[in-house]
C-alpha positions in Angstrom: -1.2 18.4 -4.1 1.5 18.1 -6.6 -0.8 18.9 -9.4 -2.4 22.3 -7.7 -5.9 20.6 -7.5 -6.3 21.3 -3.8 -4.6 24.8 -4.2 -7.4 25.9 -6.8 -10.2 24.9 -4.2 -8.6 27.6 -1.9 -6.8 24.4 0.3 -3.2 23.6 1.7 -3.1 20.2 2.7 -0.4 19.2 5.2 -0.1 15.2 4.5 0.5 13.4 8.3 1.3 9.5 7.9 0.2 7.9 11.4 0.9 4.6 11.1 -2.1 3.0 11.6 -5.9 3.6 11.9 -5.4 4.0 15.3 -2.9 6.3 15.8 -5.1 8.4 13.2 -7.9 8.5 14.9 -6.5 9.2 18.1 -5.0 12.6 16.4 -8.5 13.0 14.9 -10.2 13.1 18.6 -7.4 15.0 19.8 -7.8 17.6 17.1 -4.7 17.4 15.7 -6.0 16.4 12.2 -9.3 17.7 10.5 -9.6 14.7 8.0 -8.3 11.1 8.0 -8.1 9.0 4.5 -8.4 5.5 5.6 -10.1 2.1 5.4 -14.0 1.3 5.5 -13.9 -0.6 8.7 -12.8 3.1 10.7 -16.5 3.2 11.0 -16.0 1.3 14.3 -13.8 4.3 15.4 -16.5 6.7 14.4 -19.4 4.6 16.6 -17.1 4.4 19.5 -15.6 8.2 19.3 -18.3 9.6 17.6 -16.1 12.6 16.8 -16.2 12.0 13.5 -18.5 11.4 10.5 -17.5 9.5 7.1 -18.4 12.0 4.6 -17.1 10.1 1.4 -16.4 6.9 -0.3 -12.5 6.3 -1.5 -12.7 2.7 -2.8 -15.9 0.3 -3.9 -14.2 -2.5 -3.3 -11.1 -4.5 -2.0 -9.7 -4.5 -5.3 -6.2 -3.2 -3.6 -6.5 -6.7 -0.9 -4.3 -10.1 -2.0 -3.3 -13.1 -0.9 0.6 -13.5 -1.1 3.0 -16.8 -1.1 6.5 -17.4 -1.3 8.1 -17.1 -4.5 8.2 -21.0 -4.5 5.1 -22.4 -3.2 4.1 -25.5 -4.6 0.2 -23.9 -4.5 -1.2 -23.8 -7.7 -4.8 -23.7 -6.6 -6.9 -21.7 -4.4 -8.1 -25.1 -3.0 -5.2 -25.5 -1.5 -5.6 -23.0 1.1 -7.1 -25.4 3.1 -5.8 -25.7 6.3 -2.9 -23.6 6.2 -1.9 -20.4 7.8 -2.3 -17.0 6.8 -0.4 -14.1 8.0 -2.4 -10.9 9.2 -1.9 -8.0 10.4 -4.5 -7.4 13.4 -6.7 -9.8 15.2 -10.6 -8.8 14.6 -9.6 -7.0 11.7 -10.5 -6.4 8.2 -7.7 -8.8 7.2 -9.3 -11.7 9.3 -12.3 -11.2 7.9 -10.8 -11.6 4.8 -9.5 -15.1 5.6 -13.2 -16.0 7.1 -14.5 -15.2 3.9 -12.4 -16.9 1.5 -12.3 -19.7 3.8 -16.1 -20.2 3.6 -16.4 -19.5 0.0 -13.5 -21.7 -0.9 -16.2 -24.5 1.0 -13.8 -24.7 4.0 -16.1 -23.2 6.7 -15.0 -20.0 8.7 -12.0 -21.8 10.3 -11.0 -23.7 7.4 -8.1 -21.4 7.0 -5.9 -19.7 10.3 -5.4 -16.7 10.4 -1.9 -15.6 12.3 -2.0 -12.2 13.5 1.4 -10.5 13.0 1.1 -6.9 12.4 3.3 -4.8 10.1 4.0 -6.0 6.6 7.8 -6.6 6.9 6.8 -8.4 10.2 4.7 -11.0 8.0 7.0 -10.8 5.2 9.8 -12.4 7.1 7.5 -15.3 8.8 6.8 -16.2 4.7 10.0 -16.1 4.0 11.2 -18.6 7.2 7.9 -20.8 6.7 6.1 -19.7 9.7 2.8 -19.1 7.5 2.0 -20.1 4.0 0.7 -16.8 2.9 -0.2 -13.2 3.9 -2.5 -10.7 3.3 -1.1 -7.4 2.0 -1.9 -4.7 -0.7 -1.3 -5.3 -4.7 1.8 -2.8 -4.8 3.9 -4.8 -1.9 2.9 -7.9 -3.5 4.1 -6.8 -7.2 7.4 -5.6 -5.0 7.6 -8.9 -3.6 7.3 -10.4 -6.7 10.1 -8.0 -8.0 12.4 -9.1 -5.2 11.8 -12.8 -6.2 10.5 -13.1 -2.4 6.6 -13.2 -3.0 3.8 -14.0 -5.6 0.5 -12.9 -5.8 -2.0 -15.7 -5.5 -4.7 -14.6 -5.0 -6.9 -11.6 -5.5 -9.7 -11.0 -3.1 -11.7 -8.9 -5.3 -12.6 -11.9 -7.1 -14.4 -13.1 -4.0 -15.3 -9.9 -2.2 -16.7 -8.0 -5.6 -17.9 -4.9 -3.7 -17.8 -3.3 -0.1 -16.4 -0.3 0.6 -12.9 -0.5 1.3 -11.8 3.1 2.3 -13.3 6.2 2.8 -12.7 10.0 4.2 -13.2 10.8 7.9 -14.3 14.5 9.1 -14.1 15.8 12.2 -17.0 17.3 14.0 -15.6 20.8 14.2 -14.6 20.8 10.9 -18.0 19.9 9.5 -19.6 22.6 12.1 -17.4 24.9 11.8 -15.6 25.4 8.3 -18.2 22.7 6.4 -16.9 25.1 3.2 -13.1 23.3 3.8 -14.8 19.8 4.0 -16.9 20.6 0.6 -13.1 22.1 -0.8 -11.3 18.6 0.0 -14.4 16.6 -1.3 -14.5 18.6 -4.6 -10.9 18.2 -4.6 -10.6 14.5 -4.3 -13.4 13.7 -6.3 -11.5 16.3 -9.1 -8.3 14.4 -8.3 -9.8 10.9 -9.5 -11.1 12.0 -12.9 -7.4 13.8 -13.5 -5.6 10.4 -12.6 -7.9 8.5 -14.8 -7.6 11.0 -17.9 -3.8 11.5 -17.3 -2.3 8.2 -16.4 1.3 9.3 -18.0 1.2 12.5 -15.5 -0.2 10.1 -12.4 2.3 7.3 -13.0 5.7 9.2 -11.8 3.8 11.1 -8.9 2.4 7.0 -7.7 5.9 5.9 -8.3 7.5 7.8 -6.2 4.7 7.7 -3.5 4.6 3.8 -3.8 8.5 3.4 -3.6 7.6 1.5 -6.9 9.3 1.6 -10.6 7.2 3.3 -12.9 6.8 -0.3 -14.5 4.9 -1.2 -11.6 3.1 1.5 -10.4 1.9 1.3 -14.4 0.4 -2.2 -13.0 -1.1 -0.7 -10.2 -3.2 1.9 -11.8 -4.3 -0.6 -14.4 -5.6 -2.8 -11.5 -7.2 -0.1 -9.3 -8.1 3.2 -11.0 -11.6 1.7 -11.8 -12.0 1.3 -8.3 -11.7 4.8 -7.0 -15.2 5.8 -6.5 -16.3 8.9 -9.0 -19.1 10.7 -6.6 -18.1 9.4 -3.1 -21.5 8.1 -2.2 -22.5 5.2 0.0 -23.6 2.6 -1.9 -26.0 0.2 -0.4 -24.6 -3.1 -1.2 -20.9 -2.1 -0.5 -22.2 -0.6 2.9 -24.0 -3.7 3.3 -20.9 -6.2 3.1 -18.8 -3.5 5.2 -21.2 -3.5 8.1 -21.7 -7.2 8.1 -18.0 -7.9 8.1 -17.5 -5.7 11.1 -20.8 -7.3 12.9 -19.3 -10.6 12.0 -15.4 -9.8 13.9 -17.3 -7.9 17.0 -16.3 -4.7 16.0 -20.1 -2.9 15.8 -23.3 -4.0 17.0 -26.6 -2.4 18.0 -25.9 0.5 15.7 -27.3 2.9 13.5 -25.3 2.9 10.6 -27.0 6.1 8.7 -25.9 7.6 12.1 -22.2 7.5 11.1 -21.5 8.8 7.3 -22.9 11.6 5.8 -22.7 12.6 1.9 -23.8 16.4 2.2 -21.0 18.0 1.6 -20.2 15.7 -1.3 -19.7 17.5 -4.8 -23.8 17.6 -6.7 -24.2 15.1 -9.0 
């Protein structure tokens, strides 16, 4: 928006922060929104509501997802997570699947680490500070912010255990697809052009990113270095990333007996 890229494609974008996936898709169902930019697991809302399609991939791995521990935690190796309590946002969601997957890959079995559903980040941070949990699943930027406050530290990067997965996607309302396909094409073209702009213009990107994430420019630079290559440059639903995403939703009981190909389209993406 700030670089004028969407405007170049003839679009005026009105941004609305909905405070979570469920609210965003409720607004999408109601027609209050045309497009939702959200997590890959939101495919389950598409499967249940049949109100939209995933129209493009945003990030190709969960590189933004981390485990945060207290700044004074004695844990030094990932193997020490066995039997620990880890805070997550929602039971049955992606963060719980992350905890299960880490537990399995570390040799503890799927229940070797206990996931504790606590809701919002502030509740998780409070529980971490008071010792109610040993770690929490949070995004990389939040982890850096807690490091800066000397409250927590990034302990584990989930990408080291889950290197490929469609972590975020663009969802478009069926009415937008049917009645204004050119607007969707313009949005997607603007989105992936923005990704290229960010890759080529770090200096121009960081002040915008720092302001939006409420980080110092220095921390925004660390987020940029970690995540910039995680953004899809063409929006395609690559088979391996889609497979891992679908398997995560099936394991958590959120998705079953569904033709996944009916939940997304690549028809409105920019030509390769």
